[in-house]
C-alpha positions as CSV (number, residue, x, y, z in Angstrom):
1,M,206.8,143.3,-7.8
2,T,203.7,141.8,-6.2
3,P,201.0,144.0,-4.7
4,T,200.6,143.8,-1.0
5,T,197.5,142.0,0.2
6,R,195.5,142.6,3.3
7,T,192.8,140.7,5.2
8,F,189.2,142.0,5.4
9,A,189.8,142.9,9.0
10,E,192.9,145.0,8.1
11,V,191.0,146.9,5.4
12,T,188.0,147.6,7.5
13,E,190.0,148.5,10.6
14,Q,192.5,150.8,8.8
15,N,191.7,154.6,8.8
16,P,191.9,155.5,5.1
17,C,192.6,159.1,6.2
18,A,195.7,158.3,8.4
19,G,198.6,160.2,7.1
20,C,196.6,162.4,4.7
21,P,197.0,166.2,4.7
22,A,193.2,166.5,4.5
23,P,192.9,168.5,1.2
24,C,189.1,167.7,1.4
25,C,188.9,169.9,4.5
26,R,191.1,172.7,3.0
27,M,189.1,173.6,0.0
28,Q,185.6,174.4,-1.3
29,L,184.5,173.2,-4.7
30,V,181.6,174.8,-6.4
31,P,180.3,173.5,-9.9
32,Y,180.9,176.2,-12.6
33,P,179.5,176.2,-16.2
34,P,182.1,175.4,-18.8
35,P,183.1,178.6,-20.6
36,R,181.7,178.8,-24.2
37,T,182.8,182.3,-25.2
38,A,185.8,184.7,-25.0
39,F,183.7,186.7,-22.5
40,D,183.3,183.5,-20.4
41,I,187.0,183.0,-20.5
42,D,187.7,186.5,-19.5
43,H,185.4,185.9,-16.5
44,V,187.4,182.8,-15.5
45,R,190.6,185.0,-15.7
46,Y,188.9,187.7,-13.5
47,M,188.1,185.1,-10.8
48,L,191.6,183.8,-10.8
49,L,192.8,187.3,-9.8
50,F,191.5,186.5,-6.3
51,P,194.0,184.9,-4.0
52,G,193.3,181.3,-3.1
53,T,191.0,180.7,-6.2
54,E,191.7,178.0,-8.8
55,F,189.6,176.2,-11.4
56,I,189.6,172.4,-11.8
57,I,188.6,170.7,-15.0
58,S,187.7,167.0,-14.9
59,T,188.2,164.3,-17.5
60,G,184.5,164.6,-18.3
61,G,184.9,168.3,-19.0
62,D,183.1,169.5,-15.8
63,W,184.4,172.7,-14.3
64,S,184.5,173.8,-10.6
65,V,185.8,176.8,-8.8
66,L,188.2,175.8,-6.1
67,S,188.6,178.1,-3.1
68,W,191.4,177.3,-0.7
69,R,189.6,177.8,2.7
70,T,190.1,175.5,5.7
71,C,187.0,174.1,7.4
72,S,186.6,175.6,10.9
73,L,186.2,171.9,12.2
74,L,189.6,170.8,11.0
75,D,192.4,170.4,13.6
76,S,195.1,171.5,11.1
77,E,198.0,170.3,13.3
78,H,196.8,166.8,13.3
79,C,194.8,166.9,10.1
80,T,191.8,165.5,11.9
81,C,188.2,166.6,12.2
82,T,187.3,167.8,15.7
83,V,183.7,166.5,15.4
84,H,184.3,163.2,13.5
85,G,181.9,160.6,14.6
86,T,179.6,163.0,16.4
87,V,176.2,164.5,15.4
88,E,177.9,167.7,14.6
89,Q,179.9,166.2,11.7
90,P,178.4,167.3,8.5
91,R,176.6,164.4,6.8
92,I,178.5,165.0,3.5
93,C,181.6,164.2,5.4
94,A,180.1,161.3,7.3
95,S,178.9,159.6,4.2
96,Y,182.0,160.2,2.1
97,N,183.9,157.1,0.9
98,A,187.5,157.8,2.0
99,H,188.5,154.2,0.9
100,N,188.3,155.5,-2.7
101,C,189.3,159.1,-2.0
102,W,188.9,161.5,-5.0
103,Y,190.8,164.2,-3.1
104,R,193.8,162.1,-2.2
105,R,193.9,160.8,-5.9
106,N,193.9,164.2,-7.3
107,F,195.6,166.5,-4.8
108,V,198.0,164.2,-2.8
109,T,200.0,163.2,-6.0
110,D,202.2,164.5,-8.6
111,T,199.9,163.2,-11.3
112,P,196.2,163.8,-10.7
113,Q,194.1,161.1,-12.5
114,D,190.8,162.9,-12.8
115,I,191.5,166.8,-13.1
116,Y,193.8,169.4,-14.1
117,R,194.1,172.7,-12.0
118,L,194.2,176.2,-13.4
119,N,195.7,179.0,-11.2
120,L,196.5,182.3,-13.0
121,E,199.9,181.3,-14.4
122,R,198.5,177.9,-15.8
123,F,195.5,179.8,-17.2
124,D,198.0,182.0,-19.1
125,A,199.5,179.0,-20.7
126,W,196.3,177.2,-21.3
127,V,194.4,180.2,-22.8
128,E,197.0,180.4,-25.6
129,A,195.8,177.1,-27.0
130,L,192.1,178.3,-27.3
131,R,190.6,179.4,-30.6
132,F,187.5,181.5,-31.1
133,D,185.2,182.3,-34.1
134,E,184.6,185.8,-35.4
135,H,181.8,186.1,-32.9
136,G,183.9,185.3,-29.9
137,A,182.5,181.7,-29.5
138,L,185.0,179.1,-28.3
139,V,185.6,176.7,-31.2
140,M,188.8,174.9,-30.2
141,A,190.4,173.9,-26.8
142,P,192.9,171.2,-26.0
143,C,191.5,167.8,-25.0
144,F,191.8,166.8,-21.3
145,E,195.1,165.0,-21.9
146,D,196.8,167.7,-23.9
147,A,195.6,170.4,-21.4
148,Q,196.9,168.3,-18.5
149,A,200.3,168.0,-20.2
150,L,200.3,171.7,-21.1
151,V,199.9,172.8,-17.4
152,R,201.8,170.0,-15.7
153,P,205.2,171.7,-15.8
154,I,203.9,174.9,-14.2
155,P,204.1,174.6,-10.4
156,I,200.9,175.0,-8.4
157,A,200.5,175.3,-4.6
158,P,199.4,173.8,-2.4
159,H,201.0,170.7,-3.5
160,F,200.5,167.8,-1.0
161,T,202.7,164.7,-0.9
162,H,202.9,161.6,1.2
163,P,205.7,159.3,0.2
164,G,205.0,155.9,1.8
165,G,201.9,157.4,3.4
166,I,203.8,159.9,5.4
167,V,202.7,163.5,5.3
168,L,205.9,165.7,5.1
169,E,205.8,168.6,7.6
170,Q,206.9,171.0,4.9
171,D,203.8,170.1,2.9
172,I,201.5,170.9,5.8
173,R,203.4,174.2,6.3
174,V,203.0,175.2,2.6
175,A,199.3,174.2,2.7
176,R,198.7,176.3,5.8
177,Q,200.5,179.3,4.3
178,H,198.5,179.1,1.1
179,V,195.2,178.8,3.0
180,A,196.1,181.6,5.4
181,A,196.8,183.9,2.3
């Protein structure tokens, strides 16, 4: 099967966000120090007890707290920013390269490329693979690929999909319900 090609005009005129359920506007990500001790791991578990909280771990071992909260500027029904292209649009959004979207690559897919997500259920499976020394220091944890494989069978919400670039209404409904919780 040959990949579809497009002209420069088609690439530059296309809105890369068209058909996306806007996960970037439905979450806050805050860097978090990777846990090093059993006490640190217990703190991660404690944070996961709060609804709408997850941790994401990147291929490079970076940790972030993910909080499912919708931006007040998002028109959730149409998945568009109400101030896009205006001076009110946050600069972080205006400068974001949506043509190589990290959020779409990792949240609008069944197989995230750069992260794995931990909610409480996934954490409970993941933590069983950890090992600590006699002082409680973390001495062994699964590598990225092993951890990703370990948690992949455990469902996590919200789960966004867009077969053929189309956002399914039920995906938007699930995302809205999860964000509202």
